[in-house]
C-alpha positions in Angstrom: -0.1 -0.3 0.1 1.4 3.1 -1.1 0.2 6.1 1.1 1.3 9.7 0.9 4.4 8.9 -1.4 4.6 12.4 -1.4 4.7 13.2 2.2 7.5 14.5 3.5 10.0 12.1 4.7 11.1 14.0 7.5 8.1 14.2 9.4 8.0 10.4 10.5 8.6 11.8 14.1 6.7 15.0 14.0 6.5 15.4 17.4 9.9 15.2 18.2 11.8 16.6 14.9 11.3 20.0 13.6 8.7 19.9 10.5 10.1 20.8 7.0 8.0 22.4 4.2 5.8 19.9 2.7 4.2 19.3 -0.9 0.8 18.5 -1.0 0.9 14.9 -1.5 -0.4 12.6 -4.3 -2.7 10.2 -2.8 -3.6 7.0 -4.1 -3.9 3.1 -3.5 -2.6 0.3 -5.0 -4.4 -1.2 -8.3 -5.8 -4.1 -6.0 -7.4 -1.9 -3.8 -8.9 0.3 -6.4 -10.2 -2.2 -8.3 -12.0 -3.7 -5.4 -13.6 -0.6 -4.4 -15.1 0.4 -7.7 -12.1 1.6 -10.1 -14.3 4.3 -11.4 -12.6 8.0 -11.7 -14.0 10.5 -9.1 -16.4 13.0 -10.1 -14.5 16.1 -10.6 -17.3 18.1 -8.6 -17.1 15.8 -5.6 -13.4 15.5 -5.4 -13.2 19.8 -5.1 -16.1 20.0 -2.8 -14.2 17.6 -0.1 -11.1 19.2 -0.6 -12.6 22.3 -0.1 -14.4 21.2 3.2 -11.6 19.4 4.4 -9.5 22.7 3.9 -11.9 24.7 5.4 -12.1 22.1 8.0 -8.6 22.5 8.9 -8.6 26.4 9.2 -11.2 25.8 11.6 -9.6 23.2 13.9 -6.3 25.3 13.8 -7.9 28.6 14.2 -10.8 27.6 16.9 -8.9 28.2 20.2 -10.6 25.0 21.6 -8.5 22.8 23.6 -10.5 19.6 23.7 -13.2 18.1 22.0 -15.1 17.6 25.4 -15.3 21.7 24.9 -16.9 21.5 21.3 -20.5 22.5 20.9 -22.5 20.0 18.8 -23.6 23.2 16.6 -19.8 24.3 15.7 -18.9 24.5 12.5 -16.4 21.9 12.5 -19.0 19.5 13.6 -21.3 21.0 11.0 -18.5 20.4 8.3 -17.8 16.6 9.8 -21.7 16.1 8.9 -21.6 17.5 5.4 -18.9 14.9 4.3 -20.5 11.4 4.7 -23.7 13.1 2.6 -21.5 14.4 -0.3 -19.4 11.0 -0.4 -22.8 8.9 -0.4 -23.6 10.8 -3.6 -20.7 10.3 -4.9 -20.6 7.8 -8.3 -18.4 5.6 -6.7 -18.5 6.3 -3.1 -16.1 3.5 -1.6 -13.2 5.2 -3.7 -14.4 8.4 -3.0 -14.2 7.4 0.9 -10.9 5.6 0.5 -9.3 8.6 -1.0 -10.6 11.3 1.4 -9.7 9.1 4.2 -6.1 9.0 2.5 -6.2 12.9 3.2 -7.8 12.8 6.6 -4.9 10.6 7.8 -2.4 12.8 6.5 -4.1 16.0 8.1 -3.8 14.1 11.4 -0.1 13.2 10.8 1.0 16.8 9.9 -1.0 18.3 12.9 0.6 19.9 15.9 -1.7 20.6 18.7 -3.8 18.3 21.1 -7.2 19.5 19.8 -6.2 18.7 16.1 -4.9 15.0 16.7 -8.0 14.7 18.7 -10.8 15.9 16.2 -8.8 14.0 13.4 -9.0 11.1 15.2 -12.3 11.1 15.8 -13.5 12.0 12.9 -11.6 9.0 11.1 -13.2 6.9 13.6 -16.8 8.1 12.4 -15.7 7.7 8.5 -14.3 4.0 9.4 -17.9 3.2 10.6 -19.3 3.6 7.0 -17.0 1.0 5.8 -14.7 -1.8 7.7 -13.3 -2.2 4.5 -11.4 1.3 4.5 -10.8 1.3 7.9 -8.9 -2.2 7.6 -6.8 -0.7 4.4 -5.8 2.4 6.6 -5.1 0.8 10.1 -3.0 -2.1 7.9 -0.5 0.8 7.1 -0.3 2.6 10.0 0.0 -0.6 12.3 1.8 -3.3 9.8 3.6 -1.6 7.2 7.3 -0.7 7.5 7.1 3.1 6.4 9.1 4.7 8.9 6.5 7.7 8.6 4.2 6.2 10.9 5.9 6.5 13.9 4.6 9.4 15.1 3.9 9.7 19.1 0.9 12.2 19.4 -0.8 10.2 16.4 0.0 7.1 17.7 -1.3 7.8 21.5 -4.4 9.4 20.1 -5.3 6.2 17.8 -4.6 4.1 21.3 -6.9 6.4 23.1 -9.8 6.0 20.6 -9.2 1.9 21.0 -8.3 1.8 17.3 -5.2 0.1 17.4 -5.0 -3.6 18.3 -2.6 -3.2 21.3 -1.0 -6.6 21.6 -0.1 -6.6 17.8 1.5 -3.5 18.2 3.4 -4.4 21.3 4.6 -7.4 19.6 6.0 -4.9 16.2 7.2 -2.6 18.3 9.3 -4.9 20.6 10.8 -6.1 17.3 11.5 -2.6 16.2 13.2 -1.2 19.1 15.8 -3.6 18.7 17.4 -1.3 15.8 18.1 1.7 17.5 18.4 4.4 18.0 15.3 6.5 17.0 12.8 3.9 17.5 13.7 3.3 21.2 13.4 7.0 21.7 10.1 6.5 20.0 9.1 3.7 22.3 10.3 5.7 25.4 8.3 8.7 24.6 4.8 6.6 23.5 5.2 4.8 26.9 5.5 7.7 29.1 2.3 9.2 27.4 0.5 5.7 27.9 1.3 4.8 30.9 2.7 7.7 33.2 0.6 10.7 32.1 -2.0 12.1 34.8 -4.7 10.4 32.4 -3.0 7.1 31.2 -4.2 5.4 27.8 -3.3 2.2 28.3 -2.3 -0.5 30.7 0.9 -1.9 31.4 0.3 -5.3 30.3 -0.3 -3.8 26.8 3.3 -3.1 26.6 4.9 -6.0 28.3 7.1 -7.3 25.2 8.1 -3.5 24.9 9.1 -3.1 28.5 10.7 -6.1 28.6 12.7 -5.0 25.5 13.7 -2.0 27.0 15.0 -3.5 30.1 16.8 -6.0 28.4 18.7 -2.9 26.6 19.2 -1.2 30.2 20.4 -4.8 31.3 23.3 -4.8 28.8 24.6 -1.2 29.7 24.2 0.6 26.8 20.8 2.0 27.0 20.3 5.6 26.4 19.8 7.9 29.5 15.7 8.2 28.4 14.8 4.5 28.7 16.6 4.4 32.0 15.1 7.4 33.1 11.9 5.9 32.2 12.2 2.6 33.9 13.5 4.4 36.8 10.2 6.6 37.1 7.9 3.3 36.2 9.6 1.1 39.0 8.9 4.5 41.6 5.4 4.6 40.6 5.2 0.7 41.3 6.7 1.2 44.6 5.0 4.3 45.9 2.2 2.6 47.5 4.4 0.5 49.2 6.8 2.7 51.0 5.6 2.0 54.6 5.7 -2.1 54.1 8.5 -4.5 54.0 8.8 -5.9 50.3 10.9 -8.5 51.6 13.2 -7.2 49.1 11.4 -7.6 46.0 11.8 -5.4 43.1 7.9 -3.4 42.6 8.1 -3.5 39.0 9.8 -7.1 38.7 6.5 -8.2 40.4 4.3 -5.8 38.4 5.9 -7.2 34.9 5.4 -10.9 36.0 1.5 -9.9 36.3 2.2 -8.5 32.7 3.4 -11.2 31.1 1.0 -13.6 32.8 -1.9 -11.5 31.7 -0.5 -11.7 28.3 0.0 -15.7 28.7 -3.5 -15.8 29.3 -4.7 -14.0 26.2 -3.8 -17.1 23.8 -6.0 -19.7 24.2 -3.9 -22.2 22.7 -0.9 -21.4 25.6 0.2 -25.3 27.0 -0.5 -25.9 30.8 3.3 -27.0 30.6 4.0 -23.1 29.9 1.6 -22.2 32.9 3.2 -24.5 35.2 7.1 -23.3 34.4 5.6 -19.3 35.0 4.2 -20.0 38.3 7.2 -21.8 39.1 9.2 -18.5 38.1 6.7 -16.6 40.4 7.4 -19.2 43.6 11.4 -18.8 42.9 11.2 -15.0 42.5 8.7 -14.4 45.5 11.1 -16.7 47.6 8.7 -17.8 50.7 5.3 -17.3 52.5 6.2 -13.5 53.2 7.0 -12.7 49.3 4.2 -14.4 48.2 1.8 -12.4 50.4 3.7 -9.4 49.0 3.1 -10.3 45.7 -0.5 -11.2 46.4 -1.0 -8.0 47.7 0.5 -6.1 44.7 -1.9 -8.0 42.1 -4.9 -7.4 44.1 -3.8 -3.4 44.1 -3.1 -3.8 40.5 -6.4 -5.4 39.5 -8.0 -2.6 41.4 -6.5 0.0 40.1 -7.1 -0.8 36.8 -10.7 -1.6 37.4 -10.3 2.1 39.1 -9.3 3.9 37.0 -10.7 2.8 33.7 -14.1 1.9 34.9 -15.8 4.9 33.1 -14.4 4.2 29.7 -15.2 2.1 27.1 -16.8 -1.9 27.5 -13.5 -3.3 25.7 -11.3 -1.5 28.3 -13.7 -3.0 31.2 -13.6 -6.4 29.6 -9.8 -6.0 29.8 -9.6 -5.1 33.2 -11.8 -8.3 34.4 -9.6 -10.1 32.0 -6.6 -9.0 34.6 -8.9 -10.0 37.1 -9.2 -13.6 35.8 -5.7 -13.8 34.9 -4.6 -13.2 38.7 -7.0 -15.7 39.7 -5.7 -18.2 37.2 -2.1 -17.6 38.3 -3.0 -18.1 41.9 -4.3 -21.9 41.0 -1.1 -22.4 39.0 0.7 -21.1 41.7 -1.1 -23.7 44.4 -0.8 -26.4 42.0 3.0 -26.4 41.5 4.0 -25.7 45.1 4.8 -29.0 46.8 6.8 -28.1 49.5 4.4 -28.4 52.4 2.0 -30.7 50.7 -1.7 -30.3 50.6 -1.9 -27.8 54.0 0.7 -25.6 52.2 -1.6 -25.4 49.3 -4.6 -24.5 51.7 -2.2 -22.0 53.7 -1.7 -20.3 50.5 -5.0 -19.8 49.2 -5.7 -18.7 52.8 -3.0 -16.1 52.3 -4.2 -14.8 48.9 -8.0 -14.5 50.4 -7.1 -12.7 53.5 -4.9 -9.8 51.5 -8.4 -9.5 49.7 -10.3 -8.9 52.8 -7.4 -6.6 54.1 -7.5 -4.4 51.2 -11.5 -4.6 51.0 -11.5 -3.3 54.5 -9.1 -0.5 53.8 -10.8 0.6 50.8 -14.0 0.1 52.8 -13.0 2.6 55.2 -11.0 5.2 53.2 -13.3 5.6 50.1 -17.0 5.7 52.1 -19.5 6.5 49.8 -17.4 6.0 47.1 -16.3 2.5 47.7 -16.5 0.3 44.6 -17.5 -3.3 45.4 -18.0 -4.5 42.2 -13.8 -4.6 41.8 -13.9 -7.1 44.6 -16.9 -9.1 43.6 -15.0 -9.9 40.3 -11.6 -10.6 42.7 -13.4 -13.0 45.0 -16.0 -14.7 42.5 -13.0 -15.5 40.2 -10.4 -16.7 43.0 -13.3 -19.0 43.9 -14.2 -20.2 40.7 -10.7 -21.1 39.4 -10.0 -22.7 42.7 -13.1 -24.8 42.6 -12.7 -26.1 39.3 -9.2 -26.7 39.4 -8.5 -28.4 42.8 -9.0 -32.1 42.4 -7.4 -33.3 46.1 -10.5 -33.5 48.2 -8.6 -32.6 51.3 -7.6 -29.0 49.5 -11.0 -28.8 47.7 -12.3 -29.4 51.7 -9.9 -26.5 52.6 -10.5 -24.2 50.4 -14.3 -24.2 50.5 -13.6 -23.4 54.1 -11.6 -20.3 53.8 -14.1 -19.0 51.3 -16.8 -19.5 53.6 -14.6 -18.0 56.4 -13.9 -15.3 54.0 -17.4 -14.3 53.3 -18.3 -14.5 56.9 -15.8 -12.1 58.1 -16.9 -9.7 54.9 -20.5 -9.8 56.8 -22.5 -6.9 55.8 -23.0 -5.7 59.3 -19.5 -4.7 59.1 -18.9 -3.8 55.6 -22.3 -2.6 54.5 -20.9 -1.2 51.3 -20.0 -4.5 50.2 -23.9 -6.0 51.2 -25.1 -6.6 47.5 -22.0 -8.1 46.2 -21.6 -10.6 49.6 -25.3 -11.5 49.1 -24.5 -12.4 45.6 -21.2 -14.3 46.5 -23.1 -16.8 49.2 -26.0 -17.4 46.9 -24.0 -18.4 44.0 -25.1 -21.8 42.4 -21.2 -22.8 42.7 -20.7 -22.1 46.4 -24.2 -22.7 48.4 -25.0 -26.2 47.1 -21.4 -27.2 47.9 -22.3 -26.6 51.4 -25.6 -28.2 51.3 -25.6 -31.0 49.0 -22.2 -32.9 50.8 -23.6 -36.9 50.8 -21.5 -37.4 54.1 -24.0 -36.8 56.9 -21.2 -35.8 59.4 -19.5 -33.3 56.7 -23.2 -32.2 55.7 -23.9 -31.1 59.3 -20.6 -28.9 59.3 -22.0 -27.3 56.0 -24.9 -26.6 57.1 -24.1 -25.2 60.1 -21.6 -22.5 57.6 -24.7 -22.0 55.5 -26.6 -21.0 59.0 -24.1 -18.7 60.0 -23.9 -17.0 56.7 -27.6 -17.1 56.6 -27.6 -15.5 59.9 -25.8 -12.5 59.0 -27.7 -11.9 56.2 -30.9 -11.9 57.9 -29.5 -9.8 61.1 -28.6 -7.3 58.6 -32.1 -7.4 56.6 -33.9 -7.0 59.7 -33.0 -3.0 60.9 -33.3 -2.1 57.4 -36.9 -3.5 57.2 -37.8 -1.7 60.7 -37.5 1.8 59.1 -41.2 3.0 58.3 -39.7 4.4 54.7 -37.7 1.9 52.7 -35.3 3.2 50.3 -34.8 1.9 46.9 -31.5 -0.3 47.9 -33.2 -1.9 51.0 -36.1 -3.2 48.8 -33.7 -4.4 45.9 -31.5 -6.1 49.0 -34.9 -7.2 50.1 -35.9 -9.0 46.6 -32.6 -10.2 46.3 -32.6 -12.1 49.9 -36.1 -13.2 49.4 -35.3 -14.9 45.7 -32.2 -16.4 47.9 -34.6 -18.3 50.1 -37.1 -19.6 47.4 -33.9 -21.0 45.8 -33.4 -22.8 49.4 -37.0 -23.6 49.8 -37.2 -25.0 46.4 -33.7 -27.2 46.3 -32.8 -27.4 50.0 -36.0 -27.8 51.9 -34.8 -30.0 54.6 -31.7 -27.0 55.6 -34.8 -24.6 56.0 -37.1 -27.0 57.9 -34.3 -28.1 60.4 -33.0 -24.4 61.1 -36.0 -22.6 60.8 -36.0 -21.7 64.8 -32.5 -19.4 64.6 -33.9 -18.1 61.5 -37.4 -16.5 62.6 -35.6 -15.2 65.5 -33.7 -12.7 63.8 -36.6 -12.1 61.0 -38.6 -8.7 62.0 -42.6 -9.4 62.5 -42.9 -7.0 60.1 -41.4 -9.3 57.5 -44.4 -11.8 57.1 -43.6 -13.2 53.8 -40.0 -13.8 54.4 -41.1 -15.6 57.7 -43.9 -17.7 55.9 -41.1 -18.5 53.3 -38.7 -20.3 56.0 -41.7 -21.8 57.6 -43.2 -23.2 54.5 -40.2 -25.7 54.3 -41.0 -29.2 54.7 -39.0 -32.7 54.1 -39.4 -33.4 50.6 -40.4 -37.2 51.5 -43.3 -35.9 52.8 -46.8 -35.7 51.3 -48.8 -32.9 52.8 -52.6 -34.0 53.7 -55.4 -31.6 53.2 -56.1 -29.0 55.9 -59.7 -29.2 55.7 -59.2 -32.9 57.3 -61.4 -33.3 59.9 -58.9 -35.0 62.2 -56.9 -32.1 62.2 -58.3 -31.3 65.9 -57.3 -34.4 66.8 -53.9 -35.2 65.7 -52.4 -37.0 68.6 -55.3 -37.3 70.9 -54.3 -40.9 72.3 -56.9 -43.2 70.6 -54.8 -43.9 67.6 -51.7 -44.3 69.7 -51.5 -48.0 68.3 -51.6 -46.5 64.6 -48.2 -45.6 63.9 -48.7 -45.8 59.9 -52.2 -44.4 59.7 -52.9 -41.3 57.9 -51.9 -38.6 60.6 -49.0 -40.7 62.1 -46.9 -37.5 61.2 -48.6 -35.6 63.8 -46.8 -37.8 66.5 -43.4 -37.3 65.1 -41.2 -34.9 66.4 -39.4 -32.4 63.8 -35.6 -32.6 63.3 -34.4 -29.1 64.4 -31.1 -27.5 65.4 -31.3 -26.6 69.6 -28.9 -23.9 68.8 -32.1 -21.4 69.5 -31.8 -22.4 73.1 -28.5 -19.9 73.8 -30.7 -17.3 74.2 -31.9 -18.7 77.4 -29.7 -18.9 80.2 -28.9 -22.1 82.1 -30.9 -21.0 85.3 -34.1 -20.2 83.1 -33.6 -23.2 81.3 -33.6 -25.2 84.4 -36.4 -23.2 85.9 -38.8 -24.2 82.7 -37.6 -28.0 83.0 -39.0 -27.8 86.9 -41.9 -26.4 86.1 -43.0 -29.1 83.6 -42.7 -31.3 86.2 -44.6 -29.0 89.2 -46.4 -26.2 87.8 -45.9 -23.9 90.8 -47.6 -20.3 90.8 -44.5 -17.8 90.8 -43.3 -19.5 87.5 -44.7 -16.7 85.5 -43.5 -14.1 87.3 -39.9 -15.2 86.9 -40.4 -15.8 83.2 -41.3 -12.0 82.8 -37.8 -11.0 84.3 -36.0 -12.8 81.8 -38.3 -12.0 78.9 -38.3 -8.3 79.6 -35.0 -6.2 79.1 -35.6 -3.0 81.2 -39.4 -2.8 80.4 -38.9 -4.0 77.0 -40.0 -7.6 75.5 -36.9 -9.6 74.0 -38.6 -11.3 70.6 -36.0 -13.6 70.6 -36.1 -14.8 74.0 -39.6 -14.8 74.3 -40.0 -17.1 70.9 -37.2 -19.4 72.4 -39.2 -19.7 75.6 -42.3 -20.3 73.7 -40.9 -23.4 71.6 -38.7 -24.7 74.8 -41.5 -24.7 77.3 -43.6 -26.2 74.4 -41.5 -29.2 73.3 -40.8 -30.3 77.3 -44.6 -30.2 77.7 -45.0 -32.7 74.3 -42.3 -35.1 75.5 -43.9 -35.1 79.1 -47.7 -35.3 78.0 -46.8 -38.3 75.6 -49.0 -40.8 75.8 -51.2 -39.4 78.4 -54.7 -37.7 77.8 -54.1 -34.8 79.8 -56.5 -31.9 78.7 -54.8 -29.0 77.0 -56.0 -26.8 79.8 -54.1 -28.9 82.2 -50.7 -28.7 80.1 -47.4 -27.4 81.7 -47.0 -25.2 78.8 -50.6 -24.0 78.3 -50.9 -23.0 82.3 -47.6 -20.9 81.5 -48.9 -19.3 78.5 -52.3 -18.2 80.0 -50.5 -16.8 83.0 -48.1 -14.6 80.6 -51.2 -13.4 78.7 -52.7 -12.1 81.4 -49.6 -10.5 83.0 -48.3 -9.2 79.6 -49.1 -5.7 77.6 -50.9 -6.2 74.2 -47.5 -5.8 72.5 -46.2 -8.9 74.8 -49.2 -11.0 73.9 -48.7 -10.1 70.0 -45.1 -11.2 70.3 -45.9 -14.5 72.2 -48.9 -15.2 70.0 -46.9 -14.8 66.8 -43.8 -17.0 68.5 -46.6 -19.9 68.9 -47.6 -19.5 65.2 -44.4 -19.7 63.7 -44.7 -23.6 65.0 -47.7 -23.9 62.3 -45.6 -25.8 59.5 -45.6 -29.2 58.0 -47.6 -32.2 60.2 -45.6 -32.9 63.3 -46.2 -33.3 67.0 -45.0 -29.4 67.2 -47.5 -28.0 64.5 -50.4 -30.3 66.3 -49.6 -28.9 69.8 -49.2 -25.3 68.9 -52.7 -25.5 66.8 -54.4 -26.8 69.5 -52.9 -24.2 71.8 -53.8 -21.6 69.6 -57.6 -22.9 69.1 -58.0 -23.2 73.0 -56.7 -19.9 73.7 -59.0 -18.3 71.4 -62.1 -20.8 72.6 -61.5 -19.8 76.3 -59.7 -16.2 76.5 -61.5 -13.0 76.2 -62.8 -11.1 73.2 -59.4 -8.8 73.0 -57.1 -12.3 73.2 -59.6 -13.5 70.4 -59.1 -10.5 68.5 -55.1 -10.8 68.5 -55.4 -14.3 67.5 -57.2 -13.9 64.8 -55.0 -10.9 63.7 -51.8 -12.9 64.1 -53.2 -15.9 61.6 -54.7 -13.4 59.4 -51.7 -11.3 59.3 -49.8 -14.2 57.7 -52.5 -15.3 55.1 -53.0 -12.0 53.2 -49.6 -11.7 52.0 -48.3 -13.6 48.8 -47.5 -17.2 49.0 -46.2 -19.4 50.3 -48.4 -20.3 53.4 -47.2 -22.7 55.9 -49.7 -25.8 55.8 -50.2 -25.6 59.6 -51.3 -22.0 59.3 -54.1 -22.7 56.5 -55.0 -25.9 59.1 -55.3 -23.6 62.1 -57.0 -20.9 60.0 -59.5 -23.5 58.6 -60.2 -24.4 62.2 -60.3 -21.4 63.6 -63.1 -20.4 61.0 -65.1 -23.4 61.5 -65.3 -23.0 65.4 -68.7 -22.6 66.7 -70.0 -18.6 66.7 -66.7 -17.5 65.0 -68.3 -15.3 62.4 -70.9 -13.6 65.1 -67.5 -12.0 66.9 -67.7 -8.2 66.7 -64.4 -7.4 65.6 -65.5 -9.6 62.3 -67.8 -6.8 61.3 -66.5 -3.7 63.0 -66.0 -2.7 59.4 -67.0 -3.5 55.9 -63.5 -3.6 55.0 -62.6 -5.9 57.5 -65.5 -8.0 57.0 -64.7 -8.3 53.2 -61.3 -9.0 54.2 -62.3 -12.4 55.9 -64.5 -13.1 53.1 -62.3 -13.0 50.7 -59.5 -15.0 52.6 -62.1 -17.5 53.2 -62.9 -18.1 49.6 -59.0 -18.0 49.1 -58.3 -21.1 51.6 -61.5 -22.9 49.5 -59.7 -22.2 46.5 -56.4 -22.9 47.2 -56.6 -26.2 49.3 
């Protein structure tokens, strides 16, 4: 391709050398290109019009006094001229050939420019012209990037083309690294280009984009025959690399060397055909350079900071630049995997320890950013780092012991990063704990002993999620972020309910202890879980009110035998009950003394305020103890220890306390089991025997849980059906105190009949 045959031969380094008087070039393409694009002669009028407009455009750019295109009004004469040109080209007899010839002239004007605004304006204009024809773009960029023409080496032009993402950076790095081996002028060109691209206040590219060029310059410097500009450039790059780590013991490691290791690795990872053997060799090289555990920690810190710096520096640029920041993060995660894979110094324990160090570094850096940046904290970068690290480790680890160790480390990392401590990371944290590659590995472990460990870890994480969400939902006015976080939590629990109902079923009590009473749908969702092997009976079953009344004691396989079985549940909910209080409850179940309820009130209240967690644990604890004590007997409900305690407390409590106690009892209206049977009958008995005010509160507690969106626990439906079937229910004043309330009861009654 013979672009700019009359181009001044001395203008190759226009930014570096004084420009000489130039002749207007005779611009033409090769015969092949001409024939491909049409081959017809240009219309004289079109050619002259374009040339006149281009000259006028050049005059406007030179005399505008504008310093950057960002300050250019959309109706400026420069913009108007640029908009005219595509229209004129489209009206040409041979538009493709006209475009090709005109683009040559624009490139020439770009190369002869001498102001930043001119470089920016012509580059942007050239980019818009390329949108008219990809063939023209290919022809032009082939000359700029791949030709052997010395005239193309113009630092401001190439830098501006890089800023507009018009140059394939990897290919250009390869070509420039080869070119600078023929000194001296191309070395100076490379130094000036890297200074603009990497060391300016507004960097254009990543260091990774120039890995081979920098390596070639370092090789020249190592031989001792490098120009002073090369030494100065490398020293400044080294200073910039170590500046954030002045107060850190770097274990004698050179920061620029570490940065180049990451850059070279990122370049390797861009090639899908790279053999794993090369990856392993490079990982061994990194281990050799970092020397020991402390050196590895320094390297992990450096890599983490570099990934964050790239992510934050280029977050506002184009998608391609953002993708490259993601690729650097993914490359670092892959390097960590290979470092763990090739490190055999301490066996599996050493591999797990190395992963722990890498995750610990991320925690420390996240904590620092979260504290220093405040509301400007960017959680997306850390989300990508943690997810990439775990995904690579999870996918590549083959040893069961190493896999289990990494799962434990990652779980501990997420527990440390809980949203109560790092609220700015809350959304990303929720995404990480609910990810399909993490949570199922904790909950779907085949071995029962290991499964219990996984379930306890999952319980810890879910508890922290609900503890963080609770106070946010207690506010009268919910912010948009809070609503979105609530929806995310709700979806997460729906997945658990569908895929792991046994987990929710066994751990339900510790979860409802921290869910606010206002979050009825969230509470219903947890309480709706039941073992997958169970088939729920019809809530309209007449035997519901006699679930475990002694007459069927011999029928262990009957249709309602489930009502005699105790549910499987974890007992960690009792931790909120002191040992003394639990002992007093155990004694009361055996001997019902009169003063117990006054003592119980002291435990469940704190400075005159009811403690819902303690009251909820008390209701279940005394209820379960009563079920065990009364098993096999025909003791009436009113004489059972738990019912005696409930009645006495309800008499002494305020309206708020009664509401909390009744809600605590309703929390156990779940799938058919002995607890559901007991608390269903307890609520129906209280409704039948207590005051009108308490009857209204019982109805309110049950109705509140039914008027929200599904799912609804089976026991709740069954109990409410029993309630509305009780004699005289529809005659109570609170049913018909207002037309809206009466209509609500009618709708709920019809809904229950329709859904069951």
